[in-house]
N, C-alpha and C positions, 0 to 999 in steps of 0.2 A: 840069407841072401845078402851079402855085405854093400851090393851092386852091381851092374851090369856096364860093361864097356862096349861100345858100338864102334867099329871103325870104319868111318869111309871114306873115300877117294876128295879130297879137296877141288880138283880139276871137274867133277861131276856134279851136276845136280843132283838133289836128291829126288829120287823116284815114288812112284805113289806108296810102294811097299814100303819104303826108306820111313817115310812120313806116318805108314800105318803101325809102322814098329815102336817109333818113337812115341806115339799117341797112345800106344799099349803100354809102354816104361814107364808113362807117365807120375805116377805114383810109386815110382823104385829110385831109390838113388842110382842116378847113370852118368856116366860121361862119354860125351861125344865126340870122339878125336877124327880130325878132318887131316888125312894122311898125306904126305907129301907137297907141304906147304911149301918147299924150298922151290917148287915146280912153280908158284903163284908171284906176281910179281906183287909189290907194296901195296899198289891202288887195288888188288885183288883181294889180298889179306885184308886189308880194312874193310871193304865190303863185305868180307865174310863175317867177321867179327861182329858188325852193324847188323846184319842178319840171325845169326845164329851168336849171340852174346854166350850163352855158355858153355859152346862149344870150346876145345883146344885146340889151336892149329898146331900140327904136331910133324915134325921132321926127322928123320934118324939120323940123316946126314949130315943138319947141322945143328941140331939137338933141339931145335926149336920144340917149345912144351914138352921136352923129358921133366925137366923138374919138378913142372906144375904136375905131371902126370902122377908122376912118384910120391908127390907130396897127398895129394889127393889118397891115392891106394893104400898110404899109410893110414892117412885118416881112418878111412873104411874100415880097415883090418883092428884096429886100436877100439875103433866103436865097436866093431862086432866080438873082440876079446872081451871088451866089458860088458857087453849084453849077457855072453857065456857064462862068464865069473865074476859078479859084480863084490863089490870090496865090502 
């Protein structure tokens, strides 16, 4: 398992099940994508960044967070390939 991507709507607070899932994945490489970031004001986005420092605000409409997400996924896959076939 190279990592887990958890996609959550940025407009809604985490539920107790969301928090339970994130605790369960605490020792697993994970990426929390907070989708629909384009629907938030700058102030709301700033507040989310402070609250969830490791989460990525993501929008397919404005492409916010797309490059960061691709870079991280590529990094995970490269690391998994190195583990599978060390040089």
